[in-house]
C-alpha positions in Angstrom: -110.5 -31.0 -6.5 -106.7 -32.5 -7.1 -106.7 -31.2 -10.9 -108.1 -27.9 -9.6 -105.5 -27.2 -6.8 -102.7 -28.5 -9.9 -104.1 -25.8 -12.0 -103.8 -23.1 -9.4 -100.3 -24.0 -8.3 -99.5 -24.0 -11.8 -100.8 -20.3 -12.1 -99.2 -19.3 -8.7 -96.0 -20.5 -9.7 -95.9 -18.3 -12.8 -97.0 -15.5 -11.4 -94.1 -15.7 -8.9 -91.4 -16.9 -11.4 -92.3 -14.4 -14.1 -93.8 -11.4 -12.4 -94.3 -9.4 -15.3 -96.7 -12.0 -17.3 -99.1 -9.3 -17.9 -97.1 -7.4 -20.3 -96.1 -4.2 -17.9 -92.7 -4.1 -16.1 -92.7 -3.7 -12.4 -91.7 -0.2 -11.5 -87.8 -0.5 -10.2 -87.8 0.5 -6.7 -84.3 1.4 -4.8 -83.0 -1.3 -2.7 -82.0 -1.0 1.0 -78.4 -0.7 0.2 -77.8 3.1 -0.3 -74.5 3.7 -2.4 -73.9 6.9 -3.9 -71.0 8.7 -5.6 -70.1 12.4 -6.3 -67.9 13.6 -9.3 -67.2 17.2 -9.1 -68.2 19.1 -12.8 -67.3 22.4 -14.2 -69.7 25.4 -15.4 -67.8 25.5 -18.7 -65.5 22.7 -19.9 -64.2 25.3 -22.5 -63.1 27.7 -20.2 -62.6 26.3 -16.6 -62.5 29.8 -14.8 -65.9 30.7 -16.0 -68.3 31.2 -12.9 -70.9 33.7 -14.3 -74.2 33.2 -15.9 -76.3 35.9 -15.8 -77.4 36.8 -12.2 -75.9 33.8 -10.8 -72.4 32.8 -9.7 -71.4 29.0 -10.2 -70.1 27.7 -6.7 -69.7 24.3 -7.4 -71.5 21.0 -8.5 -71.4 17.2 -8.6 -72.6 14.4 -10.7 -74.2 11.8 -8.5 -74.5 8.1 -9.6 -75.4 5.0 -8.1 -75.0 1.2 -8.9 -78.8 1.0 -7.9 -80.7 0.3 -11.1 -83.4 2.4 -10.0 -81.3 5.5 -9.2 -82.2 8.6 -11.4 -85.1 10.6 -12.8 -85.2 13.0 -9.9 -87.8 15.7 -10.5 -87.9 17.6 -7.4 -85.6 18.7 -4.6 -85.6 19.9 -1.0 -82.3 20.9 0.6 -82.4 21.8 4.3 -79.2 23.4 6.3 -77.5 21.6 8.8 -74.7 22.4 11.1 -72.0 20.7 9.0 -73.7 21.3 5.3 -77.1 20.7 3.8 -79.7 17.6 4.3 -80.5 17.0 0.4 -84.0 15.0 -0.4 -84.5 14.3 -4.1 -87.6 12.2 -5.2 -87.8 10.7 -8.7 -90.6 10.6 -11.1 -91.0 6.9 -10.0 -91.7 7.5 -6.2 -88.2 6.8 -5.6 -86.6 9.3 -2.6 -82.6 9.7 -1.8 -81.3 11.5 1.0 -78.0 12.6 2.1 -75.7 14.9 3.9 -73.2 17.0 1.9 -70.8 19.8 3.0 -67.7 21.4 1.6 -66.0 18.4 0.9 -69.0 17.8 -2.0 -69.0 14.0 -0.8 -72.2 12.4 0.3 -72.8 11.3 3.6 -75.5 9.6 5.6 -77.1 8.4 2.6 -80.6 6.6 2.5 -82.8 5.2 -0.1 -86.6 5.1 0.4 -89.7 4.5 -1.6 -92.9 6.4 -1.2 -95.2 4.0 1.2 -98.0 5.3 -0.9 -99.6 6.9 -4.0 -102.3 7.0 -6.7 -102.7 3.3 -8.2 -101.3 0.0 -6.8 -97.8 1.2 -7.4 -96.9 -1.2 -10.0 -96.5 0.8 -13.0 -94.2 4.1 -13.1 -97.6 6.2 -14.1 -98.8 5.1 -10.5 -95.9 6.9 -8.9 -95.6 9.9 -11.4 -94.1 12.3 -8.4 -93.2 15.4 -10.0 -92.9 17.9 -7.4 -92.8 18.3 -3.7 -92.5 20.5 -0.7 -91.2 19.7 2.7 -92.4 21.7 5.9 -89.1 22.5 7.8 -91.0 22.4 11.1 -93.3 19.3 11.2 -91.2 17.7 8.5 -94.9 17.0 6.6 -94.3 16.7 2.9 -96.3 17.1 0.0 -96.0 15.6 -3.4 -97.7 16.4 -6.6 -98.6 13.5 -9.1 -98.9 13.9 -12.9 -101.2 11.2 -14.9 -103.5 11.5 -11.5 -103.4 15.3 -11.4 -103.5 15.0 -7.6 -101.5 16.0 -4.4 -100.8 13.6 -1.3 -99.7 14.3 2.1 -97.0 12.4 3.8 -95.8 12.3 7.3 -92.1 13.4 8.6 -89.4 11.1 6.7 -92.1 9.9 4.5 -93.3 7.5 7.4 -97.1 7.1 6.0 -99.7 8.5 3.7 -102.1 11.0 5.6 -104.2 12.7 2.9 -104.8 13.3 -0.5 -106.7 15.7 -2.8 -107.3 15.5 -6.7 -108.6 19.4 -7.2 -111.2 20.3 -10.0 -109.1 23.0 -11.1 -106.5 20.4 -11.9 -108.8 17.6 -13.5 -108.1 18.6 -17.2 -104.6 19.5 -17.0 -102.9 16.9 -19.2 -101.8 13.6 -17.9 -98.1 14.3 -18.7 -98.3 18.0 -17.7 -100.0 18.3 -14.6 -98.6 19.4 -11.5 -94.8 19.8 -12.4 -94.1 22.5 -10.0 -94.9 23.2 -6.4 -93.8 25.6 -3.6 -95.0 27.0 -0.3 -95.0 30.9 0.4 -93.4 32.4 3.5 -97.1 33.0 4.6 -98.5 29.6 4.1 -99.9 29.6 0.8 -99.2 26.9 -1.8 -98.5 27.3 -5.6 -98.9 24.8 -8.2 -97.9 25.4 -11.9 -98.7 23.2 -14.5 -96.1 21.8 -17.2 -98.3 22.2 -20.4 -102.0 23.5 -19.2 -102.2 26.4 -21.0 -104.3 29.2 -20.3 -107.5 29.5 -22.9 -110.6 31.5 -22.5 -113.1 28.8 -20.4 -110.4 28.4 -18.0 -109.6 32.1 -17.4 -111.5 34.7 -15.4 -108.3 37.5 -15.3 -108.7 40.7 -17.0 -105.7 40.0 -19.3 -106.2 38.3 -22.5 -105.3 34.5 -22.5 -101.6 33.7 -23.9 -100.6 30.5 -25.8 -97.6 30.2 -23.6 -98.8 30.7 -20.6 -99.6 27.8 -18.1 -102.4 27.6 -15.8 -101.2 27.9 -11.9 -103.1 27.7 -8.7 -102.9 29.2 -5.3 -104.1 27.4 -2.2 -104.5 29.3 0.8 -103.4 26.6 3.1 -102.9 22.7 3.1 -104.2 21.8 -0.4 -105.2 18.4 0.8 -107.7 20.3 3.0 -111.1 21.6 1.4 -109.6 24.8 0.3 -110.8 25.8 -3.4 -107.6 27.2 -5.1 -107.3 30.8 -6.7 -106.2 30.9 -10.6 -103.5 32.7 -12.0 -101.0 32.0 -14.8 -97.0 31.7 -15.1 -95.9 33.2 -18.7 -92.2 31.5 -19.1 -89.6 33.2 -21.6 -89.7 31.6 -24.7 -90.7 28.3 -25.5 -89.9 26.8 -22.2 -91.7 24.6 -19.7 -92.0 25.3 -16.1 -90.7 22.4 -14.5 -89.7 23.6 -11.0 -90.4 26.3 -8.5 -89.3 27.7 -5.1 -90.2 30.9 -2.8 -87.9 33.1 -1.7 -88.2 34.9 2.1 -89.8 37.7 0.6 -92.8 35.8 -1.5 -91.0 36.1 -4.7 -90.9 32.9 -6.8 -87.7 31.5 -8.3 -89.2 29.4 -11.7 -86.9 26.8 -13.1 -87.9 26.4 -16.9 -87.1 23.9 -19.7 -86.3 23.9 -22.7 -85.6 21.1 -25.4 -84.2 20.8 -29.1 -82.9 18.3 -31.5 -81.1 16.4 -32.1 -80.7 15.9 -28.1 -80.2 19.2 -26.1 -81.6 20.3 -22.9 -81.2 23.8 -21.6 -82.8 25.7 -18.7 -83.7 29.2 -17.5 -84.3 30.5 -14.3 -86.8 33.7 -13.6 -87.8 35.4 -10.8 -91.7 36.2 -10.3 -92.2 39.3 -7.9 -94.7 38.3 -5.0 -97.5 40.8 -6.1 -97.7 38.9 -9.4 -98.8 35.5 -7.4 -102.2 36.6 -6.9 -105.8 35.4 -8.8 -106.1 36.8 -12.3 -102.7 37.8 -12.4 -100.4 36.9 -15.5 -96.9 36.7 -13.7 -94.0 37.3 -16.1 -90.8 36.5 -14.3 -87.4 38.7 -14.7 -85.0 36.4 -16.3 -82.1 35.7 -14.0 -79.9 33.0 -16.4 -79.9 30.8 -19.0 -78.0 27.5 -18.8 -77.2 26.2 -22.0 -74.4 24.9 -24.1 -71.4 25.5 -24.2 -72.1 25.4 -20.1 -72.8 22.3 -18.4 -76.8 21.3 -19.5 -79.4 18.8 -18.8 -82.8 17.7 -17.9 -83.2 20.0 -15.2 -86.3 19.7 -13.1 -85.5 20.4 -9.5 -84.8 23.8 -7.6 -84.5 25.1 -4.0 -82.9 27.5 -2.2 -80.8 28.2 1.0 -79.1 30.9 2.7 -75.3 31.2 3.4 -73.4 34.1 4.9 -76.6 36.5 4.4 -76.6 35.1 0.5 -79.3 33.2 -1.4 -77.8 30.1 -2.8 -79.7 28.5 -5.5 -79.4 24.4 -6.0 -81.0 22.6 -9.3 -81.0 18.8 -10.0 -81.6 17.0 -13.2 -83.4 14.2 -14.2 -81.5 11.9 -16.3 -84.6 10.2 -17.6 -82.5 6.9 -16.6 -80.8 7.3 -20.1 -76.8 6.9 -20.7 -76.6 10.1 -22.6 -77.7 12.0 -19.5 -76.6 12.6 -16.0 -77.8 13.4 -12.5 -76.5 16.8 -12.0 -76.6 18.5 -8.6 -75.5 22.4 -9.3 -75.1 25.4 -6.9 -75.2 28.7 -7.3 -75.3 32.5 -5.7 -78.3 34.7 -6.7 -76.4 37.9 -7.4 -80.0 39.7 -8.6 
């Protein structure tokens, strides 16, 4: 018995001292000491006076950074107006949450770091918390998060206090594990829209009246809370060119603003923002947005994945955030534009 106890003690000690003994490193989680810096950035370093890009006017932006090693990788964004500016919520593709207030001084205040309280798997590996899209109800505070790999949607209580419900829709089952519910938005009438990053529309998946197209992406419309029993309707989204949808937000009239991401060698990202008419967000339709802007070199550019809108003085404001993939070659950029058309 003593020998057995000794063996068990050694095994437990090894696990405690070397937690990555299984070969898979623990997912980095944000610590409790929330620290965040913001550095102002220009739209075009070669032309500091430039503010126009397509149908957008650049109003400013910052590069965000933190000493916390888990900081970065932000795939979705929510911006809620406050009395002194806005409250920002950024969710990473590892289940990390960063929240802060920011106003005209472009400095973060009331910074808070959190981690998702639950999600697919046990939360040890990054794929267990591959959170790529998010919707926050401005009234109830409830939060919906779309997870790649698991191709599921989870609902959380206000403030990410706890997990409430989840669903893995049959319509999303065959979406690629690394190309699933990358984009999600709630329409003004309460419906939810989810767009796959990589699942193309093909014959067996498509019941629309138009022929399937190589570059279209599968998209779903949920009549209400996706984690309920509602069966979604199918439609398709067609990006401009060889871009992948990485974020979406709804405008007050029901139109969608879709953020599409492009990549080319050796290591250059670009982004396009398109406006999809509300009438095209319907079962069986192929939604082709009107191109608003292309954000590419020599303009500031990165792996933009999160988008949201607010209203200031009657004007629609567009915010986008980049996923730095936690690589030294990239940055976490938060940019602000005015939508002019």
